[in-house]
Every structure is written in structure tokens, then in C-alpha cells.
C-alpha positions, 0 to 999 in steps of 0.5 A: 784758923782752927781756933776761930771755930772754937765755938759755934756761937763765935760764927754769929755776927752778934757774938763777934760784935760782942767780943769786939766790944769787949776787946775794944773796952780793954784796949781803950780803958786799960791804957787810960787808967793804968800808966805802967808799960809793963801792965798795959803793953802785955794786955794790949798785945794779948788782946790783939792776938786774941782778936786776930784768932777769935774774930779776924785780922782786920778787927785786930788791926783796927783794935791796934789803932785804939790804945795810942789814940786814947793815950794821945787824946786823953793827954796820957802821952806827952804831946812831943811824942805825938809824931810816934803815934802812927808808928805805934799803930803800925807796930801793932799792925806788924804784930798782928800780920806776922802772928797771922802769917805764922800762927798755923805753922807754930804758935811759939815761933809766931809769938817770938817773930811777931814780938821781935819784928814789932820791937825792931820796927818801933826801935828803928823808927825812933833811931831813923825817923824820930831822931830827925824830928824830935829833941835829943832828950825826948828821943833818948826817952822814946828810944828806951820806951820803944826798944827792949820793953816792946819786945818783952811786953809783946812776948808776955802778951803772946804768952797770955794769949796762948794761955787763954786760947789753950784754956778756951780749947779745953772748953 
């Protein structure tokens, strides 16, 4: 990716490890202390896109595993929602993969499609799979959490990442 070579220092292992550590801190600490989907969602999605562009796709996918793991292990995610955690992780991987594939063609299309496909994956998981596994009241609450807010938090995160990348390019 063109942006991946923004700084010569990013090519060094030390810089990449440091950047990964910063991103890891953000995706683990923010969800642990801020329990508002409209804040944590965009921040996590922005970090996933930034990690993809600046470090690489595997690192971004690895970072996408962390927020749900932290939320579940810290007791922030209600235990009955635990079956959804692997699917949230996969949703983050969908976001990264779609953005990675489309980024060089058009960043805005990449943001929009990645956000939409993450939302569609998570929403359909609730509709098809969780409906069979969980109590109806929990599914109703989960269906709202995994529907349109997922789309908009991913879009907002993508626009935040775009702004950061644009700022980095000016440096």
C-alpha cells in the first residue's frame, strides 16, 4: 500500500512494534473504560483501518480480536452475550479484509463497503444463529446492538482513519 511507506521509520521492526503496541493499548483500554458504543466503536474501527494501512492486514486482524476479548473477560459484556464474541471478532476481520481489498481502488468505497459488510455479517449472525441459541429478550437487545449502530460506527471510524491518514500524508 502506498500509505504503508509514509515514513521510512515505519519500515523498521521497532517502529512497527511500537505502533502495534499503541494500537493494542487503544483497542484494549478504551473498551475497558468507556462503555458507550458510539465512542468505542468508531475508535476501534479507526484503529483497525489505521493498523491495516500502517502496519499490515494480519496485525489489524489480530488487533480486531482484542476488544471483545477484553470486554468479556473484564465482565463488561454480559455473559449471555458470550456466544456472540467470535462473530464480533469475525466482523472485525470482515471490515479489515474488505477495506484491504478496496483501499487502493477508492478509499471512500472501501470505507462504505467495509462498514456495510461488517454490519450485514453481524446483523445476520444475530438473526440466523443467535436467535436459535439465546433467549428472545437477549436476542432483541443484541439485534439492536448489532444492526445499524455497527454500520454507522464503522463508517465514522473509517472517516476518522481517513482524516488521520490524510494528516500523515501532509507530514
